C-alpha positions as CSV (number, residue, x, y, z in Angstrom):
1,M,-47.4,35.6,-31.7
2,R,-46.8,37.4,-28.4
3,Y,-47.8,34.2,-26.5
4,S,-45.2,32.2,-28.5
5,N,-42.4,34.7,-27.8
6,F,-43.3,34.7,-24.1
7,K,-43.2,30.9,-24.0
8,I,-39.7,30.9,-25.6
9,Y,-38.5,33.6,-23.2
10,F,-40.0,31.7,-20.2
11,L,-38.3,28.4,-21.2
12,S,-35.0,30.1,-21.7
13,V,-35.1,31.7,-18.3
14,M,-36.0,28.3,-16.7
15,K,-33.2,26.6,-18.5
16,I,-30.7,29.2,-17.3
17,L,-32.1,29.0,-13.7
18,S,-31.9,25.1,-13.7
19,I,-28.3,25.3,-14.9
20,F,-27.5,27.8,-12.1
21,I,-29.1,25.6,-9.5
22,M,-27.3,22.5,-10.7
23,T,-24.0,24.3,-10.6
24,I,-24.6,25.5,-7.0
25,L,-25.5,21.9,-6.0
26,I,-22.3,20.4,-7.6
27,I,-20.1,23.0,-6.0
28,S,-21.7,22.3,-2.6
29,V,-21.2,18.5,-3.0
30,I,-17.6,19.0,-4.0
31,S,-17.0,21.3,-1.1
32,A,-18.5,18.8,1.3
33,D,-16.2,16.1,0.1
34,E,-13.1,18.2,0.5
35,D,-11.1,17.6,3.6
36,I,-10.5,20.9,5.5
37,I,-6.8,21.1,6.5
38,D,-6.2,22.2,10.1
39,S,-3.1,24.5,10.1
40,R,-2.8,24.2,13.9
41,V,-1.3,20.7,13.7
42,T,1.5,19.3,11.5
43,C,1.5,15.6,10.7
44,K,4.5,13.5,9.7
45,L,4.3,9.8,8.6
46,I,7.4,7.8,9.4
47,S,8.5,4.2,8.8
48,G,11.5,2.5,10.4
49,K,12.8,1.3,7.0
50,S,11.9,1.7,3.4
51,S,12.0,-1.9,2.1
52,F,10.2,-5.0,3.4
53,S,10.0,-8.7,2.4
54,P,6.6,-10.1,1.4
55,C,4.4,-10.7,4.5
56,E,6.7,-8.9,6.8
57,V,4.9,-6.7,9.3
58,I,4.9,-3.0,8.2
59,D,4.5,-0.4,11.0
60,F,4.1,3.3,10.7
61,T,4.4,6.1,13.2
62,M,2.4,9.3,12.9
63,E,4.1,12.3,14.5
64,L,1.6,15.1,15.4
65,K,2.8,18.5,16.5
66,N,0.7,21.4,17.8
67,V,2.1,24.5,16.2
68,D,-0.6,26.7,17.7
69,S,-0.1,28.7,20.9
70,T,-2.9,27.0,22.8
71,A,-3.3,23.3,23.8
72,L,-5.6,21.0,21.9
73,T,-7.4,17.9,22.9
74,L,-7.8,15.2,20.2
75,I,-10.5,12.5,20.4
76,E,-9.1,9.0,20.1
77,E,-11.4,6.0,19.6
78,S,-9.8,3.0,21.2
79,T,-11.0,0.4,18.7
80,G,-9.3,1.6,16.0
81,F,-7.0,1.5,13.1
82,F,-9.4,3.5,11.0
83,S,-10.9,5.5,13.9
84,N,-10.4,9.3,13.3
85,T,-8.0,8.5,10.5
86,K,-8.4,8.5,6.7
87,I,-5.9,6.6,4.7
88,D,-5.1,7.0,1.0
89,A,-3.1,4.0,-0.1
90,F,-1.8,3.1,-3.5
91,Y,0.1,0.4,-5.3
92,E,1.8,2.2,-8.1
93,D,-1.1,4.3,-9.4
94,R,-3.9,1.9,-8.2
95,P,-5.9,2.2,-4.9
96,L,-5.0,-0.6,-2.5
97,L,-7.6,-3.3,-1.8
98,F,-8.5,-4.2,1.8
99,T,-7.8,-7.6,3.3
100,R,-10.5,-9.5,5.1
101,H,-9.2,-8.2,8.4
102,G,-9.3,-4.7,7.0
103,I,-12.9,-5.0,5.8
104,I,-13.9,-6.2,9.3
105,A,-11.9,-3.4,11.0
106,Q,-13.8,-0.8,9.1
107,K,-17.1,-2.1,10.4
108,M,-16.1,-2.0,14.0
109,S,-17.6,0.7,16.2
110,S,-15.9,2.3,19.1
111,W,-16.5,1.1,22.7
112,R,-14.3,3.6,24.5
113,I,-13.2,7.2,23.7
114,V,-10.2,8.9,25.2
115,G,-8.8,12.4,25.0
116,I,-5.2,13.1,23.8
117,D,-3.6,16.4,24.9
118,L,-1.5,18.1,22.3
119,I,0.9,20.5,24.1
120,P,2.2,23.3,21.9
121,D,5.5,22.4,20.1
122,K,5.7,19.0,21.7
123,P,5.5,16.1,19.3
124,F,3.0,13.3,20.0
125,N,3.3,9.9,18.3
126,L,0.6,7.5,17.3
127,K,1.4,4.0,16.3
128,Y,-0.1,2.2,13.3
129,S,1.0,-1.5,13.5
130,G,0.6,-4.1,10.8
131,I,-0.4,-1.9,7.9
132,N,-0.4,-4.9,5.6
133,Q,-2.8,-6.8,7.8
134,Y,-5.4,-4.2,6.6
135,F,-4.2,-3.7,3.0
136,D,-3.2,-6.3,0.4
137,M,0.5,-5.7,-0.1
138,T,1.5,-9.1,-1.4
139,L,2.8,-7.9,-4.8
140,S,6.4,-6.7,-5.2
141,G,6.7,-3.0,-5.9
142,C,6.3,0.5,-4.5
143,Y,3.4,1.4,-2.2
144,T,2.4,5.0,-1.3
145,F,0.5,6.1,1.8
146,Q,-0.9,9.4,3.0
147,F,-2.7,9.7,6.4
148,K,-5.3,12.3,7.4
149,R,-5.9,12.6,11.1
150,E,-9.1,14.2,12.4
151,I,-8.2,17.2,14.6
152,D,-11.6,18.8,15.3
153,S,-15.2,17.9,14.6
154,H,-17.1,21.0,15.6
155,P,-18.5,22.9,13.9
156,Q,-17.0,20.9,11.0
157,K,-14.3,18.2,10.7
158,T,-10.7,19.3,10.1
159,Y,-7.7,17.2,9.4
160,A,-3.9,17.2,9.8
161,V,-2.5,15.8,6.5
162,S,0.7,13.8,6.5
163,N,3.4,13.6,3.9
164,K,3.3,10.9,1.2
165,L,5.3,8.0,2.4
166,A,6.6,5.3,0.0
167,V,7.7,1.8,1.0
168,N,8.9,-1.1,-1.2
169,V,8.1,-4.8,-1.0
170,T,10.8,-6.9,-2.5
171,D,11.5,-10.6,-3.0
172,E,15.2,-10.0,-2.5
173,L,14.8,-9.9,1.3
174,L,13.1,-13.3,1.6
175,Q,14.9,-15.9,3.6
176,F,13.7,-19.5,3.3
177,P,13.9,-22.0,6.2
178,H,15.8,-25.2,6.0
179,N,13.8,-27.4,8.4
180,F,10.2,-28.5,8.1
181,P,9.4,-30.7,11.1
182,L,5.6,-31.0,10.9
183,D,3.5,-32.8,8.4
184,T,0.2,-34.4,7.7
185,K,-0.4,-37.3,5.2
186,S,-3.3,-38.5,3.2
187,H,-5.0,-41.9,3.9
188,D,-4.4,-43.0,0.3
189,K,-2.6,-46.4,0.6
190,N,-1.1,-46.2,-2.9
191,H,0.1,-42.7,-3.0
192,C,1.2,-40.4,-0.2
193,I,1.0,-36.6,-0.2
194,S,2.5,-34.6,2.7
195,L,2.0,-31.0,3.7
196,I,4.9,-29.7,5.8
197,T,5.1,-26.3,7.6
198,N,8.2,-24.9,9.3
199,Q,6.3,-23.9,12.5
200,E,3.3,-25.0,14.6
201,Q,2.0,-21.5,15.1
202,Y,2.4,-18.2,13.4
203,K,1.9,-14.6,14.6
204,Y,0.8,-12.2,12.0
205,G,3.8,-11.2,9.9
206,D,5.4,-14.6,10.0
207,P,5.7,-15.9,6.4
208,I,3.9,-19.3,6.4
209,F,6.3,-21.6,4.5
210,L,4.8,-24.7,3.0
211,Q,6.5,-27.6,1.4
212,V,4.6,-30.4,-0.5
213,K,6.0,-33.9,-0.8
214,T,4.5,-36.6,-3.0
215,K,5.5,-40.2,-2.8
216,N,4.8,-43.1,-5.2
217,N,3.9,-46.1,-3.1
218,K,2.9,-48.2,-6.2
219,Q,5.0,-50.9,-7.8
220,K,5.2,-49.0,-11.1
221,N,6.2,-45.6,-12.4
222,I,3.7,-42.7,-12.3
223,S,3.8,-39.3,-14.0
224,M,2.9,-36.0,-12.5
225,T,3.3,-32.3,-13.1
226,S,6.8,-30.9,-12.9
227,K,7.6,-28.9,-9.8
228,S,9.1,-26.2,-11.9
229,V,5.7,-24.9,-13.2
230,N,3.2,-22.6,-11.6
231,I,1.9,-24.0,-8.4
232,F,-1.7,-23.8,-9.8
233,D,-0.6,-26.1,-12.6
234,A,0.6,-28.6,-10.1
235,Y,-2.0,-28.4,-7.3
236,E,-5.6,-27.6,-6.4
237,M,-5.5,-25.9,-3.0
238,T,-8.4,-25.1,-0.6
239,L,-7.9,-23.1,2.5
240,K,-10.7,-22.9,5.0
241,T,-11.0,-19.7,7.0
242,P,-11.2,-19.7,10.8
243,G,-14.5,-21.2,12.1
244,F,-14.6,-24.7,10.8
245,N,-14.9,-27.7,13.2
246,S,-12.2,-30.1,14.4
247,D,-12.0,-32.1,11.3
248,F,-11.7,-29.0,9.1
249,R,-14.9,-29.5,7.2
250,D,-17.7,-27.1,6.8
251,T,-19.8,-26.1,9.8
252,K,-22.5,-23.5,10.2
253,E,-21.2,-22.3,13.6
254,R,-18.5,-19.8,14.2
255,T,-17.2,-18.5,17.5
256,E,-14.8,-15.8,16.4
257,G,-16.8,-12.8,17.5
258,A,-19.6,-10.4,16.5
259,Y,-17.8,-9.0,13.5
260,H,-17.4,-12.4,11.7
261,E,-19.8,-13.9,9.4
262,N,-21.6,-17.0,10.6
263,V,-20.5,-19.1,7.7
264,V,-17.3,-21.0,6.7
265,T,-15.7,-19.8,3.5
266,D,-12.7,-20.6,1.5
267,A,-9.9,-18.0,1.9
268,K,-9.7,-15.6,-1.0
269,L,-6.6,-15.3,-3.1
270,T,-4.4,-12.2,-2.6
271,L,-3.4,-10.0,-5.4
272,Y,-0.2,-12.1,-5.7
273,G,-2.2,-15.3,-5.6
274,Q,-4.5,-13.9,-8.4
275,K,-1.4,-13.0,-10.4
276,L,-0.1,-16.6,-10.1
277,F,-3.6,-18.0,-11.0
278,S,-3.9,-15.8,-14.1
279,E,-0.5,-17.1,-15.2
280,K,-1.6,-20.7,-15.0
281,S,-0.8,-22.5,-18.2
282,K,-3.6,-23.0,-20.7
283,E,-1.7,-25.7,-22.5
284,S,-0.2,-29.0,-21.5
285,V,2.5,-28.7,-18.8
286,P,5.8,-30.6,-18.4
287,M,5.5,-34.0,-16.6
288,V,8.1,-35.9,-14.6
289,T,8.3,-39.7,-13.9
290,V,8.3,-40.8,-10.3
291,K,9.7,-44.2,-9.7
292,P,8.2,-46.7,-7.1
293,G,9.2,-45.6,-3.6
294,E,10.5,-42.3,-4.8
295,E,9.5,-39.1,-3.0
296,V,9.4,-35.7,-4.7
297,A,9.8,-32.6,-2.6
298,E,8.3,-29.5,-4.1
299,T,9.6,-25.9,-4.0
300,V,8.6,-24.0,-0.9
301,I,5.8,-21.6,-1.2
302,I,4.6,-18.8,1.1
303,L,1.0,-19.7,1.8
304,N,-0.1,-16.3,3.3
305,R,1.3,-14.5,0.3
306,I,-1.1,-16.5,-1.9
307,F,-4.1,-16.6,0.3
308,D,-5.6,-13.9,2.5
309,M,-4.7,-15.1,6.0
310,S,-5.1,-11.7,7.8
311,E,-7.6,-12.9,10.4
312,D,-6.5,-14.6,13.6
313,G,-7.6,-18.2,14.1
314,I,-7.0,-21.7,12.8
315,Y,-7.0,-22.3,9.0
316,G,-7.4,-25.7,7.3
317,L,-5.4,-26.4,4.2
318,I,-6.2,-29.2,1.8
319,V,-4.1,-29.9,-1.3
320,S,-4.8,-32.2,-4.2
321,R,-2.7,-33.1,-7.2
322,K,-3.3,-35.2,-10.4
323,F,-1.0,-37.9,-11.7
324,I,-1.0,-40.4,-14.5
325,D,-0.8,-44.0,-13.4
326,E,0.9,-47.0,-15.2
327,N,-2.3,-47.6,-17.3
328,G,-2.3,-44.0,-18.6
329,K,-5.4,-43.0,-16.5
330,E,-5.6,-39.7,-14.6
331,Q,-6.0,-40.0,-10.9
332,T,-6.1,-37.6,-8.0
333,V,-4.5,-37.8,-4.5
334,T,-5.7,-35.5,-1.7
335,S,-4.0,-34.6,1.6
336,D,-5.5,-34.7,5.0
337,P,-6.4,-31.2,6.2
338,L,-3.5,-29.4,7.7
339,P,-4.3,-27.0,10.6
340,I,-2.4,-23.7,10.6
341,R,-2.7,-21.4,13.6
342,V,-2.3,-17.7,13.1
343,G,-2.3,-15.4,16.1
344,T,-4.1,-18.0,18.4
345,A,-1.9,-19.2,21.2
346,L,-1.5,-22.9,21.7
347,T,-2.1,-24.2,25.2
348,Q,0.6,-26.3,26.9
349,D,-1.6,-29.4,26.7
350,E,-1.9,-28.9,22.9
351,I,1.8,-28.4,22.6
352,D,2.5,-31.6,24.6
353,Q,0.0,-33.5,22.5
354,R,1.6,-32.4,19.3
355,V,5.0,-33.4,20.5
356,K,3.7,-36.8,21.6
357,E,2.0,-37.4,18.2
358,R,5.1,-36.5,16.3
359,Q,7.3,-38.8,18.5
360,E,4.9,-41.7,17.9
361,K,4.8,-41.0,14.2
362,E,8.6,-41.0,14.0
363,K,8.8,-44.2,16.0
364,N,6.4,-46.0,13.7
365,T,8.2,-44.7,10.7
366,K,11.5,-46.4,11.9
367,K,9.9,-49.8,12.4
């Protein structure tokens, strides 16, 4: 009987002790995850304006101010957007997703470290350019950011925490171009599909406007999807990421740098692109009749709002669309790959060659 009572007592003590130990461990983990605020430095996050159009470059400024009586020296890693800075970013109430460029930037290690002197009561500004090159901000709506800048790392890390800054992305600020001078056409002798962009080269933040033209070169009427429907009802689009070879087909080699994968992939859809794709019709869509010789120009789309084009380099776009021929059979026409340069400067020889090719094409068209 005594042994039984002792056993019950012993088990009860062990249970209480285990609960106590678990509680201590949980508290220590929570404490380790908490960011310690450094009261010696204030942090203010600033944006030049509150509203932006889709794909427009969004820049922030972080104003740090030493409110202590003694000077401080901050460590700044030169590689980096995310170096020494934590960023809490939300779309409405959901954490923001990283772009491909943002994922790569997080993996980059510093190759040079410099010191920044914070003089008491004298503001010091740090620039954070192209926030939306690192985070997917393609949906319209309100985005909220809070930055935490590392101030000290010994004996433990401390941070200056910024205010919460809200910015809006709105379609109302979009301005569509009127001219589309460049194009590439398929080799299909019966039907012609043209991909037309408004520029030869884009820097990050330029909206990449694309227009698609389809021409019926047959002797009889054809039917194809109405241009008023979702673009994914009308087309199949493939966008190759930087790294393919000169004919924009797959290659195993890439020369973009140590932080890029050694494979060619299709660019992923952005959140906006995923939204459009999810709204694709599950039923039959309206069709239009295209007469012989008639060319149909489709509504302009912003390519880099639909696909993640946050990396610098040359992308390759291929577009296909289905149509119904005069015999009621479904057929497909596919464009030639269209090269799209983002952030990579054209050489003068390349520019001259492009101009020469366009002039020859225009001359042959007039004949």
